[in-house]
C-alpha positions as CSV (number, residue, x, y, z in Angstrom):
1,X,4.4,-10.9,-32.8
2,X,5.5,-10.7,-29.2
3,X,7.4,-7.6,-28.1
4,X,11.0,-7.9,-27.5
5,X,12.4,-7.2,-24.1
6,X,15.7,-6.2,-22.8
7,X,17.1,-6.6,-19.3
8,X,19.5,-4.0,-18.0
9,X,21.8,-4.0,-15.0
10,X,22.2,-0.4,-13.9
11,X,24.3,0.4,-10.9
12,X,22.2,2.1,-8.2
13,X,24.4,5.2,-8.1
14,X,24.0,5.7,-11.8
15,X,20.2,5.3,-11.5
16,X,20.1,7.9,-8.7
17,X,22.2,10.3,-10.7
18,X,19.9,9.9,-13.7
19,X,16.8,10.5,-11.5
20,X,18.3,13.7,-10.1
21,X,18.6,15.0,-13.7
22,X,14.9,14.4,-14.5
23,X,12.4,17.2,-14.9
24,X,10.1,17.7,-12.0
25,X,7.0,16.3,-13.8
26,X,9.0,13.1,-14.7
27,X,10.1,12.8,-11.1
28,X,6.5,12.9,-10.0
29,X,5.5,10.3,-12.6
30,X,8.3,8.0,-11.4
31,X,7.3,8.6,-7.8
32,X,3.7,7.6,-8.6
33,X,4.8,4.5,-10.4
34,X,7.1,3.4,-7.5
35,X,4.4,4.2,-5.0
36,X,1.9,2.0,-6.8
37,X,4.4,-0.9,-7.1
38,X,5.4,-0.7,-3.5
39,X,1.8,-0.6,-2.3
40,X,1.1,-3.8,-4.4
41,X,4.1,-5.6,-2.9
42,X,3.1,-4.4,0.6
43,X,-0.5,-5.6,0.1
44,X,0.7,-9.0,-1.2
45,X,3.0,-9.3,1.9
46,X,0.1,-8.6,4.2
47,X,-2.0,-11.2,2.4
48,X,0.6,-13.8,3.1
49,X,1.4,-12.8,6.7
50,X,-0.1,-15.3,9.2
51,X,-0.5,-12.6,11.9
52,X,-2.5,-10.4,9.5
53,X,-4.6,-13.4,8.5
54,X,-5.4,-14.2,12.1
55,X,-6.4,-10.6,12.7
56,X,-8.7,-10.6,9.7
57,X,-10.3,-13.8,10.9
58,X,-10.8,-12.3,14.4
59,X,-12.3,-9.1,13.0
60,X,-14.7,-11.1,10.8
61,X,-15.8,-13.3,13.7
62,X,-16.4,-10.2,15.9
63,X,-18.4,-8.5,13.1
64,X,-20.5,-11.6,12.5
65,X,-21.2,-11.8,16.3
66,X,-22.3,-8.2,16.2
67,X,-19.4,-7.0,18.3
68,X,-18.8,-3.7,16.6
69,X,-19.7,0.0,16.7
70,X,-21.1,1.9,13.7
71,X,-19.5,5.1,12.7
72,X,-22.6,7.0,13.9
73,X,-22.4,5.4,17.3
74,X,-18.7,6.1,17.5
75,X,-19.2,9.8,16.7
76,X,-22.1,10.1,19.1
77,X,-19.9,8.6,21.9
78,X,-17.1,11.0,21.1
79,X,-19.4,13.9,21.3
80,X,-20.6,12.8,24.7
81,X,-17.0,12.7,26.0
82,X,-16.3,16.3,24.8
C-alpha cells in the first residue's frame, strides 16, 4: 500500500514564526536538511550551466595534456617564495 501524502500551503510568515518556536536541536536538524537540499539544487544547476560545462572540459583537457601542478609541487613552490 502506497503512503498517503498531503500538500500544505503555509504562508511564509507563519512558517518563520513556527521555526522561531522550535527547540535549538530541531533548528539544527532543519538547518542541516535545508543545507543538504540547497547543495543538491546548486550542484544540479552547475551541472546544467554551459559556462561550468566549458570550464570542466577545459580543465580535463589541460589535465590530459599534463598541464597541471601536483599538490607537492605547489607546496614546494610556496615554500621557495616565503
